[in-house]
DSSP file (Angstrom, degrees, kcal/mol; ACC not computed):
  #  RESIDUE AA STRUCTURE BP1 BP2  ACC     N-H-->O    O-->H-N    N-H-->O    O-->H-N    TCO  KAPPA ALPHA  PHI   PSI    X-CA   Y-CA   Z-CA
    1    1 A M              0   0    0      0, 0.0   159,-0.1     0, 0.0     2,-0.1   0.000 360.0 360.0 360.0 124.4   78.1   93.0  -79.4
    2    2 A D     >  -     0   0    0      1,-0.1     4,-2.2   157,-0.0     3,-0.3  -0.363 360.0-102.6 -82.6 167.9   78.5   89.3  -78.6
    3    3 A R  H  > S+     0   0    0      1,-0.2     4,-2.7     2,-0.2     5,-0.2   0.832 118.7  56.1 -60.4 -35.5   76.7   86.5  -80.4
    4    4 A L  H  > S+     0   0    0      2,-0.2     4,-2.3     1,-0.2    -1,-0.2   0.902 109.0  46.4 -66.0 -39.6   74.2   86.0  -77.6
    5    5 A E  H  > S+     0   0    0     -3,-0.3     4,-2.6     2,-0.2    -2,-0.2   0.917 113.3  49.0 -67.8 -41.7   73.0   89.6  -77.7
    6    6 A E  H  X S+     0   0    0     -4,-2.2     4,-2.8     1,-0.2     5,-0.2   0.916 111.8  49.4 -63.1 -41.7   72.8   89.6  -81.5
    7    7 A K  H  X S+     0   0    0     -4,-2.7     4,-2.4     2,-0.2    -1,-0.2   0.919 111.6  49.3 -62.0 -43.0   70.8   86.4  -81.4
    8    8 A A  H  X S+     0   0    0     -4,-2.3     4,-1.6     2,-0.2    -2,-0.2   0.904 112.8  46.7 -64.5 -41.3   68.5   87.9  -78.8
    9    9 A L  H  X S+     0   0    0     -4,-2.6     4,-1.7     2,-0.2    -2,-0.2   0.919 112.8  49.1 -67.5 -42.6   68.0   91.1  -80.8
   10   10 A L  H  X S+     0   0    0     -4,-2.8     4,-0.8     1,-0.2    -2,-0.2   0.885 109.6  52.5 -63.1 -37.8   67.3   89.1  -84.0
   11   11 A E  H  < S+     0   0    0     -4,-2.4     3,-0.3     1,-0.2    -1,-0.2   0.847 107.3  52.6 -66.6 -32.1   64.8   86.9  -82.1
   12   12 A K  H  < S+     0   0    0     -4,-1.6    -1,-0.2     1,-0.2    -2,-0.2   0.866 111.3  46.8 -66.8 -35.4   63.1   90.1  -80.9
   13   13 A L  H  < S+     0   0    0     -4,-1.7   120,-2.1    -5,-0.1    -1,-0.2   0.579  91.7 106.1 -82.4 -10.0   62.9   91.2  -84.6
   14   14 A T  B  <  -A  132   0A   0     -4,-0.8   118,-0.3    -3,-0.3   117,-0.1  -0.494  66.3-135.7 -73.8 135.8   61.6   87.8  -85.8
   15   15 A L        -     0   0    0    116,-2.4     2,-2.1    -2,-0.2    -1,-0.1  -0.246  48.4 -71.3 -76.1 176.0   58.0   87.5  -86.7
   16   16 A H        -     0   0    0     -2,-0.1     2,-0.4     2,-0.0    -1,-0.1  -0.500  65.8-176.6 -74.7  83.1   56.0   84.6  -85.6
   17   17 A Y        -     0   0    0     -2,-2.1     2,-0.5   114,-0.2   114,-0.1  -0.669  10.4-163.9 -86.5 133.7   57.7   82.1  -87.9
   18   18 A N     >  -     0   0    0     -2,-0.4     4,-1.4     1,-0.1     3,-0.3  -0.968  12.5-159.5-122.9 118.2   56.3   78.5  -87.8
   19   19 A E  H  > S+     0   0    0     -2,-0.5     4,-1.9     1,-0.2     5,-0.2   0.852  93.1  58.2 -63.1 -36.0   58.5   75.8  -89.3
   20   20 A N  H  > S+     0   0    0      1,-0.2     4,-2.1     2,-0.2    -1,-0.2   0.863 102.1  54.6 -64.4 -35.4   55.5   73.5  -89.7
   21   21 A T  H  > S+     0   0    0     -3,-0.3     4,-2.6     2,-0.2    -1,-0.2   0.904 105.8  53.3 -63.9 -40.2   53.7   76.0  -91.9
   22   22 A T  H  X S+     0   0    0     -4,-1.4     4,-2.4     1,-0.2    -2,-0.2   0.937 110.6  45.3 -59.6 -47.5   56.8   76.1  -94.2
   23   23 A W  H  X S+     0   0    0     -4,-1.9     4,-2.2     1,-0.2    -1,-0.2   0.853 112.0  52.9 -67.7 -33.1   56.7   72.4  -94.7
   24   24 A L  H  X S+     0   0    0     -4,-2.1     4,-2.4     2,-0.2    -1,-0.2   0.925 109.9  47.7 -65.5 -44.2   53.0   72.4  -95.2
   25   25 A I  H  X S+     0   0    0     -4,-2.6     4,-2.6     1,-0.2    -2,-0.2   0.918 111.7  50.3 -62.6 -43.2   53.3   75.1  -97.9
   26   26 A I  H  X S+     0   0    0     -4,-2.4     4,-2.5     1,-0.2    -1,-0.2   0.917 110.9  49.3 -61.8 -42.5   56.1   73.1  -99.6
   27   27 A A  H  X S+     0   0    0     -4,-2.2     4,-2.4     2,-0.2    -2,-0.2   0.914 111.8  48.5 -63.6 -42.4   54.0   69.9  -99.5
   28   28 A I  H  X S+     0   0    0     -4,-2.4     4,-2.5     2,-0.2    -2,-0.2   0.918 112.4  48.3 -63.5 -43.5   51.0   71.8 -101.1
   29   29 A V  H  X S+     0   0    0     -4,-2.6     4,-2.5     2,-0.2    -2,-0.2   0.902 111.3  49.8 -65.9 -40.3   53.1   73.3 -103.8
   30   30 A V  H  X S+     0   0    0     -4,-2.5     4,-2.5     2,-0.2    -1,-0.2   0.921 111.1  49.6 -63.8 -42.9   54.7   69.9 -104.6
   31   31 A C  H  X S+     0   0    0     -4,-2.4     4,-2.7     1,-0.2    -2,-0.2   0.921 111.2  49.4 -61.0 -43.2   51.3   68.3 -104.8
   32   32 A F  H  X S+     0   0    0     -4,-2.5     4,-2.7     1,-0.2     5,-0.2   0.911 110.6  50.8 -61.8 -41.7   50.1   71.1 -107.1
   33   33 A A  H  X S+     0   0    0     -4,-2.5     4,-2.0     2,-0.2    -2,-0.2   0.916 112.4  45.6 -62.9 -43.3   53.2   70.7 -109.3
   34   34 A V  H  X S+     0   0    0     -4,-2.5     4,-2.5     2,-0.2     5,-0.2   0.927 114.0  48.4 -66.0 -44.8   52.6   67.0 -109.7
   35   35 A V  H  X S+     0   0    0     -4,-2.7     4,-2.8     1,-0.2    -2,-0.2   0.908 111.7  49.5 -63.3 -41.9   48.9   67.4 -110.4
   36   36 A S  H  X S+     0   0    0     -4,-2.7     4,-2.0    -5,-0.2    -1,-0.2   0.882 111.4  49.5 -66.6 -35.7   49.5   70.0 -113.0
   37   37 A L  H  X S+     0   0    0     -4,-2.0     4,-2.2    -5,-0.2    -2,-0.2   0.931 113.4  45.5 -66.7 -44.8   52.1   67.9 -114.7
   38   38 A V  H  X S+     0   0    0     -4,-2.5     4,-2.6     1,-0.2     5,-0.2   0.911 112.6  51.3 -63.7 -42.6   49.8   64.9 -114.8
   39   39 A A  H  X S+     0   0    0     -4,-2.8     4,-2.5     1,-0.2    -1,-0.2   0.884 109.5  50.9 -63.3 -37.8   46.9   67.0 -116.0
   40   40 A T  H  X S+     0   0    0     -4,-2.0     4,-2.4     2,-0.2    -1,-0.2   0.930 111.3  46.8 -64.8 -45.3   49.1   68.4 -118.8
   41   41 A I  H  X S+     0   0    0     -4,-2.2     4,-2.3     1,-0.2    -2,-0.2   0.922 113.5  48.7 -63.7 -43.4   50.1   64.9 -119.9
   42   42 A V  H  X S+     0   0    0     -4,-2.6     4,-2.4     1,-0.2    -2,-0.2   0.915 112.6  48.0 -63.6 -42.4   46.6   63.6 -119.8
   43   43 A S  H  X S+     0   0    0     -4,-2.5     4,-2.4     2,-0.2    -1,-0.2   0.887 111.5  49.9 -68.6 -36.6   45.3   66.6 -121.8
   44   44 A L  H  X S+     0   0    0     -4,-2.4     4,-2.1     2,-0.2    -1,-0.2   0.903 111.2  48.8 -67.7 -39.1   48.0   66.3 -124.4
   45   45 A V  H  X S+     0   0    0     -4,-2.3     4,-2.0    -5,-0.2    -2,-0.2   0.918 112.4  49.2 -63.6 -42.3   47.3   62.6 -124.8
   46   46 A A  H  X S+     0   0    0     -4,-2.4     4,-1.5     2,-0.2    -2,-0.2   0.893 109.7  51.7 -64.9 -39.2   43.5   63.4 -125.2
   47   47 A I  H  < S+     0   0    0     -4,-2.4    -1,-0.2     1,-0.2    -2,-0.2   0.940 116.1  39.1 -62.4 -46.7   44.2   66.1 -127.7
   48   48 A W  H >< S+     0   0    0     -4,-2.1     3,-0.5     1,-0.2    -1,-0.2   0.744 111.9  57.2 -79.4 -22.0   46.3   63.9 -130.0
   49   49 A K  H 3< S+     0   0    0     -4,-2.0    -1,-0.2     1,-0.2    -2,-0.2   0.833 103.0  54.5 -75.6 -31.6   44.1   60.8 -129.5
   50   50 A D  T 3< S+     0   0    0     -4,-1.5    -1,-0.2    -5,-0.2    -2,-0.2   0.434  79.9 117.8 -84.4   1.3   41.0   62.5 -130.7
   51   51 A R    <   -     0   0    0     -3,-0.5     4,-0.1    -4,-0.2     2,-0.0  -0.379  69.8-107.8 -70.9 149.7   42.4   63.6 -134.0
   52   52 A G        -     0   0    0      2,-0.2     4,-0.1     1,-0.1    -1,-0.1  -0.317  21.5-117.9 -74.1 158.1   40.8   62.2 -137.2
   53   53 A K  S    S+     0   0    0      2,-0.1     2,-0.5    -2,-0.0    -1,-0.1   0.941  97.7  71.8 -65.0 -48.8   42.5   59.7 -139.4
   54   54 A P  S    S-     0   0    0      0, 0.0     2,-0.6     0, 0.0    -2,-0.2  -0.570  88.0-131.1 -72.4 125.1   42.7   61.8 -142.5
   55   55 A F        -     0   0    0     -2,-0.5     2,-0.4    -4,-0.1    -2,-0.1  -0.626  25.1-173.7 -80.1 119.4   45.4   64.5 -141.8
   56   56 A R     >  -     0   0    0     -2,-0.6     4,-2.2     1,-0.1     5,-0.2  -0.927  26.1-134.0-109.4 140.7   44.2   67.9 -142.7
   57   57 A V  H  > S+     0   0    0     -2,-0.4     4,-2.3     1,-0.2     5,-0.2   0.890 103.6  52.5 -60.9 -41.7   46.8   70.7 -142.5
   58   58 A S  H  > S+     0   0    0      1,-0.2     4,-2.0     2,-0.2    -1,-0.2   0.893 110.9  46.5 -65.4 -39.5   44.4   73.1 -140.6
   59   59 A K  H  > S+     0   0    0      2,-0.2     4,-2.4     1,-0.2    -1,-0.2   0.890 111.9  50.9 -70.8 -37.9   43.6   70.5 -137.9
   60   60 A N  H  X S+     0   0    0     -4,-2.2     4,-2.5     2,-0.2    -2,-0.2   0.894 109.7  50.1 -65.6 -39.2   47.2   69.6 -137.4
   61   61 A V  H  X S+     0   0    0     -4,-2.3     4,-2.5     2,-0.2    -1,-0.2   0.913 110.9  49.9 -63.7 -42.2   48.2   73.2 -137.0
   62   62 A L  H  X S+     0   0    0     -4,-2.0     4,-2.5     2,-0.2    -2,-0.2   0.914 111.2  48.9 -62.8 -42.8   45.5   73.7 -134.5
   63   63 A L  H  X S+     0   0    0     -4,-2.4     4,-2.6     2,-0.2    -2,-0.2   0.902 111.3  49.6 -63.2 -41.6   46.7   70.6 -132.6
   64   64 A L  H  X S+     0   0    0     -4,-2.5     4,-2.5     2,-0.2    -2,-0.2   0.904 111.4  49.1 -64.8 -40.3   50.3   71.8 -132.6
   65   65 A C  H  X S+     0   0    0     -4,-2.5     4,-2.6     2,-0.2    -2,-0.2   0.917 112.4  47.7 -64.3 -43.6   49.2   75.2 -131.3
   66   66 A M  H  X S+     0   0    0     -4,-2.5     4,-2.6     2,-0.2     5,-0.2   0.912 112.1  50.0 -64.0 -42.0   47.1   73.7 -128.5
   67   67 A T  H  X S+     0   0    0     -4,-2.6     4,-2.3     1,-0.2    -2,-0.2   0.922 111.7  48.5 -61.3 -44.5   50.0   71.4 -127.6
   68   68 A F  H  X S+     0   0    0     -4,-2.5     4,-2.4     2,-0.2    -2,-0.2   0.927 113.2  46.6 -62.2 -46.4   52.4   74.4 -127.5
   69   69 A L  H  X S+     0   0    0     -4,-2.6     4,-2.4     2,-0.2    -2,-0.2   0.912 113.4  47.6 -65.3 -43.0   50.1   76.5 -125.4
   70   70 A V  H  X S+     0   0    0     -4,-2.6     4,-2.1     2,-0.2    -1,-0.2   0.898 112.7  50.1 -64.8 -39.6   49.4   73.7 -122.9
   71   71 A S  H  X S+     0   0    0     -4,-2.3     4,-2.5    -5,-0.2    -2,-0.2   0.911 110.2  49.7 -64.8 -42.2   53.1   72.9 -122.7
   72   72 A I  H  X S+     0   0    0     -4,-2.4     4,-2.5     2,-0.2    -2,-0.2   0.915 110.7  50.2 -62.9 -43.1   53.9   76.6 -122.0
   73   73 A L  H  X S+     0   0    0     -4,-2.4     4,-2.2     1,-0.2    -1,-0.2   0.901 111.2  48.9 -62.1 -40.7   51.3   76.8 -119.3
   74   74 A C  H  X S+     0   0    0     -4,-2.1     4,-2.4     2,-0.2    -2,-0.2   0.924 111.0  49.4 -65.0 -44.1   52.6   73.6 -117.7
   75   75 A I  H  X S+     0   0    0     -4,-2.5     4,-2.4     1,-0.2    -2,-0.2   0.906 111.1  50.0 -61.9 -41.8   56.2   75.0 -117.8
   76   76 A M  H  X S+     0   0    0     -4,-2.5     4,-2.3     2,-0.2    -1,-0.2   0.901 111.0  49.1 -64.3 -40.7   55.1   78.3 -116.2
   77   77 A A  H  X S+     0   0    0     -4,-2.2     4,-2.1     2,-0.2    -2,-0.2   0.903 111.7  48.9 -65.2 -41.0   53.2   76.4 -113.4
   78   78 A E  H  X S+     0   0    0     -4,-2.4     4,-2.3     2,-0.2    -2,-0.2   0.890 111.2  49.5 -66.7 -39.3   56.3   74.3 -112.7
   79   79 A I  H  X S+     0   0    0     -4,-2.4     4,-2.5     2,-0.2    -2,-0.2   0.918 110.5  50.6 -64.7 -43.1   58.6   77.3 -112.6
   80   80 A A  H  X S+     0   0    0     -4,-2.3     4,-2.1     1,-0.2    -2,-0.2   0.898 110.7  49.6 -61.5 -40.4   56.2   79.1 -110.2
   81   81 A C  H  X S+     0   0    0     -4,-2.1     4,-2.3     2,-0.2    -1,-0.2   0.918 110.4  49.5 -64.7 -43.5   56.2   76.0 -108.0
   82   82 A C  H  X S+     0   0    0     -4,-2.3     4,-2.5     1,-0.2    -2,-0.2   0.910 111.2  49.5 -62.6 -42.2   60.0   75.8 -108.0
   83   83 A L  H  X S+     0   0    0     -4,-2.5     4,-2.2     2,-0.2    -1,-0.2   0.891 110.6  50.5 -64.2 -39.0   60.3   79.5 -107.1
   84   84 A A  H  X S+     0   0    0     -4,-2.1     4,-2.1     2,-0.2    -2,-0.2   0.916 112.0  47.0 -64.5 -42.7   57.8   79.2 -104.3
   85   85 A I  H  X S+     0   0    0     -4,-2.3     4,-2.3     1,-0.2    -2,-0.2   0.917 111.4  50.9 -65.9 -42.7   59.7   76.2 -102.8
   86   86 A M  H  X S+     0   0    0     -4,-2.5     4,-2.2     1,-0.2    -1,-0.2   0.888 109.7  51.0 -63.0 -38.6   63.0   78.0 -103.1
   87   87 A G  H  X S+     0   0    0     -4,-2.2     4,-2.0     2,-0.2    -1,-0.2   0.905 110.3  48.5 -64.3 -42.3   61.6   81.0 -101.3
   88   88 A E  H  X S+     0   0    0     -4,-2.1     4,-2.3     1,-0.2    -2,-0.2   0.889 111.4  50.1 -65.3 -38.6   60.3   78.9  -98.5
   89   89 A I  H  X S+     0   0    0     -4,-2.3     4,-2.7     2,-0.2    -2,-0.2   0.885 108.3  52.8 -68.3 -37.9   63.6   77.1  -98.1
   90   90 A R  H  X S+     0   0    0     -4,-2.2     4,-2.4     2,-0.2    -2,-0.2   0.916 111.1  47.2 -61.5 -42.1   65.4   80.4  -98.0
   91   91 A G  H  X S+     0   0    0     -4,-2.0     4,-2.3     2,-0.2    -2,-0.2   0.901 111.8  50.5 -64.3 -41.4   63.2   81.5  -95.2
   92   92 A Y  H  X S+     0   0    0     -4,-2.3     4,-2.2     2,-0.2    -2,-0.2   0.922 112.3  46.6 -62.3 -45.2   63.6   78.2  -93.4
   93   93 A N  H  X S+     0   0    0     -4,-2.7     4,-2.3     2,-0.2    -2,-0.2   0.896 111.7  50.5 -66.0 -40.4   67.4   78.5  -93.7
   94   94 A A  H  X S+     0   0    0     -4,-2.4     4,-2.0     2,-0.2    -1,-0.2   0.903 110.5  50.0 -64.3 -40.2   67.5   82.1  -92.5
   95   95 A N  H  X S+     0   0    0     -4,-2.3     4,-2.5     1,-0.2    -2,-0.2   0.905 110.0  50.4 -64.6 -40.9   65.3   81.2  -89.5
   96   96 A K  H  X S+     0   0    0     -4,-2.2     4,-2.2     2,-0.2    -2,-0.2   0.896 108.9  52.1 -63.8 -39.6   67.7   78.4  -88.6
   97   97 A D  H  X>S+     0   0    0     -4,-2.3     5,-1.3     1,-0.2     4,-1.0   0.895 111.3  47.3 -62.3 -39.9   70.7   80.8  -88.9
   98   98 A I  H  <5S+     0   0    0     -4,-2.0     3,-0.3     1,-0.2    -2,-0.2   0.920 111.9  49.8 -66.4 -43.7   69.0   83.2  -86.5
   99   99 A Q  H  <5S+     0   0    0     -4,-2.5    -2,-0.2     1,-0.2    -1,-0.2   0.853 112.4  46.5 -65.5 -35.2   68.1   80.4  -84.1
  100  100 A T  H  <5S-     0   0    0     -4,-2.2    -1,-0.2    -5,-0.2    -2,-0.2   0.663 106.4-128.8 -82.8 -15.2   71.6   79.0  -84.0
  101  101 A G  T  <5S+     0   0    0     -4,-1.0    -3,-0.2    -3,-0.3   -94,-0.1   0.714  71.0 123.7  80.4  21.0   73.1   82.5  -83.5
  102  102 A I      < +     0   0    0     -5,-1.3     2,-0.3     2,-0.1    -4,-0.1   0.533  53.4  87.5 -90.2  -4.8   75.7   82.3  -86.4
  103  103 A S  S    S-     0   0    0     -6,-0.8     2,-0.3  -100,-0.1   -93,-0.1  -0.653  70.2-134.7 -98.6 150.6   74.3   85.4  -88.1
  104  104 A D    >>  -     0   0    0     -2,-0.3     3,-1.7     1,-0.1     4,-0.6  -0.777  20.8-126.7 -95.2 144.8   75.3   89.0  -87.6
  105  105 A I  H >> S+     0   0    0     -2,-0.3     4,-2.3     1,-0.3     3,-0.9   0.816 110.5  62.3 -62.7 -28.5   72.4   91.5  -87.4
  106  106 A K  H 34 S+     0   0    0      1,-0.2    -1,-0.3     2,-0.2     5,-0.1   0.647  91.1  67.0 -73.4 -13.2   74.1   93.6  -90.1
  107  107 A D  H <4 S+     0   0    0     -3,-1.7    -1,-0.2     1,-0.1    -2,-0.2   0.812 115.4  27.3 -69.0 -29.5   73.7   90.6  -92.5
  108  108 A Y  H << S+     0   0    0     -3,-0.9    15,-3.1    -4,-0.6     2,-0.4   0.763 121.4  45.6-103.1 -32.9   69.9   91.2  -92.3
  109  109 A Y  E  <  -B  122   0B   0     -4,-2.3     2,-0.6    13,-0.2    13,-0.2  -0.893  62.4-137.7-123.8 144.5   69.5   94.9  -91.6
  110  110 A E  E     -B  121   0B   0     11,-3.0    11,-2.3    -2,-0.4     2,-0.6  -0.887  31.2-151.4 -88.4 125.1   70.8   98.2  -92.8
  111  111 A I  E     -B  120   0B   0     -2,-0.6     9,-0.2     9,-0.2     7,-0.0  -0.895  17.0-179.8-108.5 122.0   71.3  100.2  -89.6
  112  112 A K  E     -B  119   0B   0      7,-2.5     7,-3.0    -2,-0.6     2,-0.3  -0.976  16.9-145.7-124.6 122.7   71.0  104.0  -89.9
  113  113 A P  E     +B  118   0B   0      0, 0.0     2,-0.3     0, 0.0     5,-0.2  -0.653  20.2 173.3 -83.6 142.1   71.5  106.3  -86.9
  114  114 A K  E >   -B  117   0B   0      3,-2.9     3,-1.4    -2,-0.3     2,-0.3  -0.816  62.4 -48.7-149.0 105.4   69.4  109.5  -86.9
  115  115 A G  T 3  S-     0   0    0     -2,-0.3    -1,-0.1     1,-0.2     0, 0.0  -0.528 121.9 -21.8  67.7-130.1   69.5  111.6  -83.8
  116  116 A N  T 3  S+     0   0    0     -2,-0.3    24,-3.0    -3,-0.1     2,-0.3   0.058 124.1  87.1-100.5  25.6   69.1  109.4  -80.7
  117  117 A L  E <   -BC 114 139B   0     -3,-1.4    -3,-2.9    22,-0.2     2,-0.5  -0.927  62.1-149.2-123.0 148.6   67.3  106.7  -82.8
  118  118 A L  E     -BC 113 138B   0     20,-3.1    20,-2.6    -2,-0.3     2,-0.5  -0.976  14.9-152.4-112.8 129.0   68.6  103.7  -84.7
  119  119 A Y  E     -BC 112 137B   0     -7,-3.0    -7,-2.5    -2,-0.5     2,-0.6  -0.890   3.2-159.0-105.2 128.0   66.6  102.6  -87.7
  120  120 A F  E     -BC 111 136B   0     16,-3.3    16,-2.0    -2,-0.5     2,-0.5  -0.928  10.2-176.1-105.9 118.8   66.7   99.0  -88.8
  121  121 A N  E     -BC 110 135B   0    -11,-2.3   -11,-3.0    -2,-0.6    14,-0.2  -0.974  28.2-120.6-117.9 123.7   65.7   98.4  -92.5
  122  122 A L  E     -B  109   0B   0     12,-3.0   -13,-0.2    -2,-0.5     5,-0.1  -0.357  31.8-114.0 -64.0 134.3   65.5   94.8  -93.7
  123  123 A K    >   -     0   0    0    -15,-3.1     3,-1.6     1,-0.1     4,-0.5  -0.320  27.3-109.0 -69.6 154.5   67.8   94.1  -96.7
  124  124 A G  G >  S+     0   0    0      1,-0.3     3,-1.1     2,-0.2    -1,-0.1   0.802 111.8  58.4 -56.9 -39.0   66.2   93.3 -100.0
  125  125 A K  G 3  S+     0   0    0      1,-0.3    -1,-0.3     3,-0.0   -17,-0.0   0.663 108.3  48.0 -72.6 -12.0   67.1   89.6 -100.2
  126  126 A Y  G X  S+     0   0    0     -3,-1.6     3,-1.1   -18,-0.2     5,-0.4   0.462  87.1 106.0-103.3  -3.3   65.3   88.9  -96.9
  127  127 A R  T <  S+     0   0    0     -3,-1.1     6,-0.1    -4,-0.5    -4,-0.0  -0.485  79.5  26.1 -72.8 146.8   62.1   90.8  -97.8
  128  128 A G  T 3  S+     0   0    0     -2,-0.2    -1,-0.2     1,-0.0   -37,-0.1   0.394  92.0 100.3  83.5  -4.1   59.1   88.6  -98.6
  129  129 A L  S <  S-     0   0    0     -3,-1.1    -2,-0.1     3,-0.1   -38,-0.1   0.742  80.1-137.7 -83.7 -23.3   60.4   85.7  -96.6
  130  130 A G  S    S+     0   0    0     -4,-0.3    -3,-0.1     2,-0.2     3,-0.1   0.771  74.4 101.0  76.3  26.3   58.1   86.5  -93.7
  131  131 A I  S    S+     0   0    0     -5,-0.4  -116,-2.4     1,-0.2     2,-0.3   0.695  75.7  39.5-113.0 -25.1   60.6   85.9  -90.9
  132  132 A L  B    S-A   14   0A   0     -6,-0.3  -118,-0.2  -118,-0.3    -2,-0.2  -0.914  85.5-100.7-127.4 152.4   61.8   89.4  -89.9
  133  133 A E        -     0   0    0   -120,-2.1     3,-0.1    -2,-0.3   -11,-0.1  -0.413  25.5-138.7 -66.2 144.5   60.2   92.8  -89.4
  134  134 A Y  S    S+     0   0    0      1,-0.2   -12,-3.0   -13,-0.1     2,-0.4   0.911  83.9  16.5 -71.8 -42.6   60.8   95.1  -92.4
  135  135 A H  E     +C  121   0B   0    -14,-0.2     2,-0.3   -26,-0.0    -1,-0.2  -0.984  65.2 170.1-134.7 141.8   61.4   98.2  -90.3
  136  136 A A  E     -C  120   0B   0    -16,-2.0   -16,-3.3    -2,-0.4     2,-0.4  -0.988  16.0-152.9-147.3 152.5   62.2   98.7  -86.6
  137  137 A T  E     -C  119   0B   0     -2,-0.3     2,-0.4   -18,-0.2   -18,-0.2  -0.993  11.2-174.2-129.4 133.0   63.3  101.7  -84.5
  138  138 A A  E     -C  118   0B   0    -20,-2.6   -20,-3.1    -2,-0.4     2,-0.4  -0.948  25.0-120.5-126.0 148.2   65.4  101.5  -81.3
  139  139 A E  E     -CD 117 151B   0     12,-1.9    12,-2.6    -2,-0.4     2,-0.7  -0.729  23.0-129.5 -89.0 132.5   66.4  104.3  -79.0
  140  140 A V  E     + D   0 150B   0    -24,-3.0    10,-0.3    -2,-0.4     3,-0.1  -0.726  27.7 176.7 -82.4 117.7   70.1  104.9  -78.5
  141  141 A V  E     +     0   0B   0      8,-2.9     2,-0.3    -2,-0.7     9,-0.2   0.860  69.6   4.4 -87.3 -41.1   70.7  105.0  -74.7
  142  142 A E  E     - D   0 149B   0      7,-1.8     7,-3.5     2,-0.0     2,-0.5  -0.997  64.0-156.5-147.6 141.8   74.5  105.5  -74.9
  143  143 A E  E     + D   0 148B   0     -2,-0.3     5,-0.2     5,-0.2    -3,-0.0  -0.982  12.0 177.5-126.9 125.8   76.9  106.0  -77.7
  144  144 A N        -     0   0    0      3,-3.0    -2,-0.0    -2,-0.5    17,-0.0  -0.644  48.4 -97.8-110.3 172.5   80.6  105.1  -77.7
  145  145 A P  S    S+     0   0    0      0, 0.0     3,-0.1     0, 0.0    16,-0.0   0.765 123.1  26.5 -62.9 -22.8   83.1  105.5  -80.5
  146  146 A T  S    S+     0   0    0      1,-0.2    15,-2.9    14,-0.1     2,-0.3   0.682 123.0  32.9-113.8 -22.8   82.7  101.7  -81.3
  147  147 A V  E     - E   0 160B   0     13,-0.3    -3,-3.0    14,-0.1     2,-0.4  -0.941  56.6-139.9-137.9 156.0   79.3  100.7  -80.1
  148  148 A Y  E     -DE 143 159B   0     11,-3.2    11,-2.8    -2,-0.3     2,-0.6  -0.941  15.0-150.9-105.3 135.5   75.7  101.9  -79.6
  149  149 A K  E     -DE 142 158B   0     -7,-3.5    -8,-2.9    -2,-0.4    -7,-1.8  -0.952  29.7-177.5-103.3 118.6   73.8  100.8  -76.5
  150  150 A I  E     -DE 140 157B   0      7,-3.1     7,-2.3    -2,-0.6     2,-0.5  -0.743  28.2-140.6-119.3 161.6   70.2  100.7  -77.5
  151  151 A E  E     +DE 139 156B   0    -12,-2.6   -12,-1.9    -2,-0.3     2,-0.4  -0.990  23.4 175.3-120.2 122.0   66.8  100.0  -75.9
  152  152 A Y  E >  S- E   0 155B   0      3,-2.9     3,-1.8    -2,-0.5   -14,-0.1  -0.974  70.5 -22.4-131.7 117.8   64.4   97.9  -78.0
  153  153 A E  T 3  S-     0   0    0     -2,-0.4    -1,-0.1     1,-0.3     3,-0.1   0.863 127.5 -48.5  50.2  44.4   61.0   96.9  -76.6
  154  154 A G  T 3  S+     0   0    0      1,-0.2     2,-0.3     0, 0.0    -1,-0.3   0.369 118.8 102.7  85.4  -5.1   62.3   97.2  -73.0
  155  155 A D  E <   -E  152   0B   0     -3,-1.8    -3,-2.9  -146,-0.0     2,-0.4  -0.828  63.5-133.0-111.5 152.2   65.5   95.2  -73.5
  156  156 A Y  E     +E  151   0B   0     -2,-0.3     2,-0.3    -5,-0.2    -5,-0.2  -0.858  27.0 171.1-109.6 138.5   69.0   96.6  -73.8
  157  157 A F  E     -E  150   0B   0     -7,-2.3    -7,-3.1    -2,-0.4     2,-0.4  -0.943  26.2-133.6-139.6 157.7   71.5   95.6  -76.5
  158  158 A E  E     -E  149   0B   0     -2,-0.3     2,-0.4    -9,-0.2    -9,-0.2  -0.965  20.9-171.4-114.8 133.8   74.9   96.7  -77.8
  159  159 A I  E     -E  148   0B   0    -11,-2.8   -11,-3.2    -2,-0.4     2,-0.1  -0.987  22.7-123.5-126.6 131.7   75.5   97.1  -81.5
  160  160 A K  E      E  147   0B   0     -2,-0.4   -13,-0.3   -13,-0.2   -14,-0.1  -0.442 360.0 360.0 -69.8 145.1   78.9   97.7  -83.1
  161  161 A K              0   0    0    -15,-2.9    -1,-0.1    -2,-0.1   -14,-0.1   0.474 360.0 360.0 -73.6 360.0   79.1  100.7  -85.3
């Protein structure tokens, strides 16, 4: 299977991916991360500013506990934002690889023959990116010792075994 055929088959398997949506999601997540960080700093300043002058042990322990909990919540929100951004960037990079034709279909799918059908199952690291179909089935039109000639959605492709 030459690169043009693999690119064409991968593009057939691609869901309706929109690059602008990816950048919009990244911008929203970055804004949320910045707002949550600012809100955390403001709330911590407010907590410590309102404490009474005479230090009582019970009030200081309560302030320390509140500071710890607010800090943990902020850290969790920032980690979630970073993971969301990394996932979107992985999807963006995978889509660019498909569009440029440098990827092999076997990089993305486990291909299993069963009778006169080929089953394409998306590999785990590409699940959840929203760029490729999870499962696809193609009919084997002709089988040679080295390649399958398949028909998928009315188009014909050759895939190496």
